[in-house]
N, C-alpha and C positions, 0 to 999 in steps of 0.2 A: 503568635498563632500562625501567621503566614509562613514563617520559617519552617515550623514543624509540618505543615501541610505540604509545602514544596519538597521537603526532605523525604516525606513518605512517598510522594509521587515519584521521585528520583530513584528511591529504593526499589519500588515496584517495577519501574521501567527497566532499570539496568539488571535487576535480578531476573525478570521475565525473559529478556532478551538473552542473558547469559545461559539461562536453562534451555531455551530454544537451540542455541548454538551448540550446546553440549549434547543435546539429544541428536541433533543433525549430524554432528561430527562422529559421535560414538556409535549410535544405534543404526544410523541410515548411511554409514560411510560407503557401503557397497552400491549405493544408488545415488550417486552425486547430483544427478538432475532432479530426481524426486526430493532429495535432501534440501536443495536450493528452494524449490518451490514450496516445500514444507515450511521453511523459514519465512518465505515471502508471504504466504497466506496467514500463518499463525501470528506473525508479528503485527498484523493488522488489529489484533486484540488490544493493542495499546490504546485504541480509541475508547475503551472502557475505563481507562486509568485517567484520562484527561481531567475529569472533575476533581481529582485530588489536588491539582496545581492551583495555587492562590495567586500566582504572579506571572505576568507574561515573560519576564526575564528568565524565570526558572525553566518554564516549558520550552522556551525557544532556544536559549543559549546554553542551558545545562543538560536538557533532556534530549532535544532534537538535534541541534547543530553538532555536538560531538560525533554523532553517528555518520555525519558527511565524512569527516576525517577517518574514522574508524573503518567505514566500508571501502573507502578509497585505498586505505593501507592494506586491505586484504584482497584487493582487486588485482588482476593481471597488469594493470597500468601503474601500480605502486613502485616507487624506487626501492622499497623494502620488499624483497621476495619472500612472501609468506604462503606456504602450501596450505591452502584451506579449501576443502572440497566444495563448500557452499558457493564461494566466489569464483571458483575456476570452471563452473559450468554455466552455460547460458550467456547472456550478454555481459561483457566485463564491467560495464559501469551501471547495470540496472539497478543494483542496491544502492548505489550512490545517488542516483536520480531519486530513488524512493525517499532516502534521508533529506535530500534537498527539498522535495515537495513538502514533507512534513514540517521542516523548518520555516519555510515561506508561510505555510498556512498557520502555524502556531504564532507567528509574529503578527500577522494581519487579522486573524480571527479568534484570538485568545478569548475575547469576551463572548464569542458564539461558538463554543466547542463542538456543537452539532455539525457546523459547517466543515470544521476540520475533519470530523468523523466521516462525513460524506466523502471527502477526498481520499481519506485513508481506506475506506471500504472499497472505493473504485479501484485503486492500485493494488490492494492486497487481495481481498476476496475475489473480486471480479477478474483482474488480470491474471492472478495466479491460477484460478480455476479454468480459465480460458486455455492457459498453456497446458495444464495437466490433461484436460479432456481432449485438447487438440492433438497432443502427443500420443495418447492412448487410443482414442477412438476417431480421430479426425480422418475422414475419407475424402471430403470435398474440399480440396485445397484451393487457395487463391493467394495471389501475390501482387499487391498494387504498388508498393513503393520500396521493395527491397526485402521484405521479410515475408516468409510463407506462413500464412495462417489457415485455419479451417473454419468452415461454416459451423460445424459441430461445436468447436471451441468457443466461437463467437456467441452461439445460441446458449451455451452453458453460462457464459459471463453475463448475458443479458438476463437470464432467469435468476441466477444467484444474486445479482445486483438488486433485483426487484425485492427479494426476500431481505437481504442484508440492509438495504436502505430503509426499509419498513422497520426492522429491528432497531436500527440506529436512531431514527426519529422517535420511536417509542421509548427507547431508553433515556433519551434526552427530553422527553416530555413535550415534544414538538408535534404539531398537527400533521397527519399523514394524508396527503392529497394524492390519490391514485394516479392522476394524470402527471403530476410532477415527478413522482417516482418512476414512472414508466419512460417519460421523456428523458430524465436524467440517465437512467439506465441505458437507454438507447444511444444517446450521444456518447456516452463513455465507451460502450461497445463498439461504435462505429470508429471512434478516434483509435482505440486499441487495435482495431483491425487494419488501419491504414498507416500506422506509425511504426517505423523500423528501428533497429539498433538499440532496443531497450528504452527508447524515448517515450514508449507508451506509458511508462510509470509516471511521466510528467503529463502527457497529453490527456490521458484518461482521468487522472486526478483533477487537473485544473479544468478540464472540460466538464466534469461532473460538478464541480464547485460552481464554475461560472454559470451553468445551465440551472442549477438549483437556485442560485441568487436571482437569475433573470426570471425564472418561473415565479418566484415570490413577488417580484415587482409587477409582473403582468397579472 
């Protein structure tokens, strides 16, 4: 039974990501930055697939970890030069950090998938929307540690995270504490705002998870 459930999870994950890459490459090829962010945001929907996995090993080493290698191979830092529009725009290792974060969370929190989902939501929906809104509507710029961000983008991330975290917790049947959702969203947003070089995929993700766990203890 475990084998069949894990196999189904893998089929859904790889099939869904392949579909996203196909759409981004074929239909959005004229807009590489938007294409990359489209994948960045939409791949976050894998958080709804997590319950299909029956074993930690399958989720961590067969679903998440391979994407660390795959995203690196299509990055500008790869020894194999692959011309892929999704990876060639934005921070070169951003998607790699994304995959690393998912792998780490899958290994440590397999038995609490809603915690994995909180981290994925922060680095996909939150960070992705912050970038899109910031580029399109960001007028009030700030640069703290090397990357230029915008107040408008950060505000969008904060609001989107409040909604998405509530949806995540509802989906996993977890209690929704308004204060916890707001604080987690705020911490992730602040970390995204001050973190440069695509590392915000790590800081926003782990910051959201750490804050969520800490708020549960308090």
